[in-house]
N, C-alpha and C positions, 0 to 999 in steps of 0.2 A: 504493500500500500504506500510506503514512503521510501524516499531515497536514504542513502547512508548519511546524508548531511542534514536531514530533517526528520523530526518525529511527528510533524504535523500530518494529520490524516488528509489534509488538503494537497499535499505534495503529489501523491498518486492516489486519488480518491477511488473508492470502489464505485461500481455502477449505481448503487443505491445512494451514495453520498453525492455523486455528481448532480443528481436531481434536486438536491436541497441546499447546496452551497451557494450563498450569495445570490439568490434569485433576483434580487433588486439590481444586480450588476453595479454595486457600489465600488468594487475594486477596480474594474476597468475605468470607471469615471474618475477615480482618484488618480490613476496612472496618467490619464489624459490631462488632468488638471495640473499635475506636477511635472509632466514631461515637457511640453505636450508630445504626443506621438503621431498625430495625424499628418500624413504627407511626408513623413521622415523615414529614413532607414533605421529599423529597429532590430537589434539582435535579441532574440528570445532564447535564452540559454536553458537547455535541458528541461523544457517545459512539458508537462502532460498535455495530451491532445485537447482536453476540455479547456485548459487555460488559453491555448492558442486560438481556439475557436471563439472564445469570448472576447478576445482582443481584435478579431477580424473586423467588426463593425466600426472600429476607430479609424479605418482606412490608412493605417500605416503600411509601409513596405516591410513586412515581417520577414526576417531571415531566421528561420529556426535552426539553431546550431547546437551541437554537442561539444563537450569539452573532451579533447582527445585523451588526456591523461588525468582527468579529474579536475584540471585547472585551466589548461590551455584552450582558448576559444578558437575554433577553426575558421578564422576570418583574417583578412589582411590588415595591416596597420592602417589606422585612421580611415576605416571603411564604413562606419555607421555613426548615426547621430545619438542613438540611445542604446543602452544595454539594460535589459529587463530580466530579472530573475524572480521566479515565483516559487518560493519554498525550496528550490532545488540547489542552491549554492550560496556562497558568501556568508555561511554561518559564522557568526562572531566577527564579521568584517575581516575575513582572512586576508592578510596583506598581499600574498602572492596572487590571489584572485583579483583583488582590487587593481594591482599593477597590470594584470592581463586585460582587465576592462579598460583601463586608461590607454593601453596599447591600441585597441581596436576602435576607440572613440575618436571622432574628429574634434578639432578645436570647438569649444563650446558644447561638447557632448556631456551627457548626463547618465549616471548609473542609478537605476531604481531597483531596490531589493525589497521583496515582500516576505514577511515572516509573521507568525502568530505573535500577538502581544500579551495575551493572558488577561487576568482580572475579569473573567467572563465565564459563561457556562461551559464552553468547549474545553477550557483548560482543566476543568474538573475531571475530564476523561483521560488526562495524561499525568505524568509525574509532576508534582508541584514545584520541584526544584530545577526544572529544565532552564538552561541559560536564557532561552528566548523569553521566559517569564520573569527572570530575576535580574541578570546582569546586563543583557544586551541593550536595554532601553535606558539605562542609568546615565546621568549627565557625563560621567567620566568612564562610561563603559566602552566596549570595543567599537561600536558604531559612532556614537556622538563624539567620542574621543578622537576618532579618525576623520572628523570633519563632515560627517553625515548630518543631515537634518531628518526629522521624523514627523510623519503625519499618522495619527491613529484613526482608522476607519471603523466605524461601529456597524458591523454586519450581523447577519443571522444565518443559521441553518433553519430553513422553513419547510415544515412538513404539511401534509394535507390535513391531519388532525392529530390529536394527542395520542390516540392509539397507535398510529403509524410511527410517531416519534418515539414512543416507548419501545415498540418492537424493533425498529432499526437500531436504535442506540444500544439496546441490550444485546442484540446479535453481533453488532460490529465491535463492541468494546468490552465484552465480557463482564466481569464483576463490577468494574468501575461504571460501565454503562448501565448495568442493571440497577445499581445504587442510585444513579442520577435519574434513571427512567421513573423510578418510584416517586420522585419528588415533582415531576413535571405537572404543571397546571395549564400549560399553553403549548401549542404545536410548533414551537421554535426554541432554538438555543441562541443566546447572545454570543457573538464571536467578534472579538476585537483583533484587527489586523494592523500591523505596523508597516508603513511604506517608508523605508529608509532611502534617502536620495542625496546624491553628491555629484557636484560638477567636476569634470576633469580639471585638475589644478593648472593655473596659468603657468607656474614655473615648470611643470612637466611639458607643456606645450612649447615653451621657449627652448627646451633642450633638444627638441626633435627637428 
């Protein structure tokens, strides 16, 4: 369900979760607001099909790319305007990955990284001490300390009704899911998502 770099169920969602994640499309809207992406060359790195499909209406020139060795982006130097990662990389603002993003970005380019933020219903399904929920969003944490800014998007997992929500959550998340399912009074879970964003540094541009 998830990649080795993310414990979020959104990284590689099951078929049942695809139907309920962010049905309001708040995440694509936030990426467009922070990018923007429309009309630009956008490298979408290691993204699940559902996330690529949800970005298509933004009318960006999407380049779906993989990282050859887990970090190297398979694109030429200064070839894209934006690099977007959706739960699939840049965990903890890995310096080698950031340098690789800077390499493929054009002058004025921007890196946008989506991860779970926590402090919501969905985080109750996962380990509470995950760095995405604890250190990543702190003022001196790995992202903000590396020059990223953050926008928190208040999203939901939205089900048809409470019965479906209870069934899916219990089946997908075992004991944790069953425990949360028993408390549900509405057919959705609150889901806070962090969009970390950073411009390619001017000093890096000057060296190239």
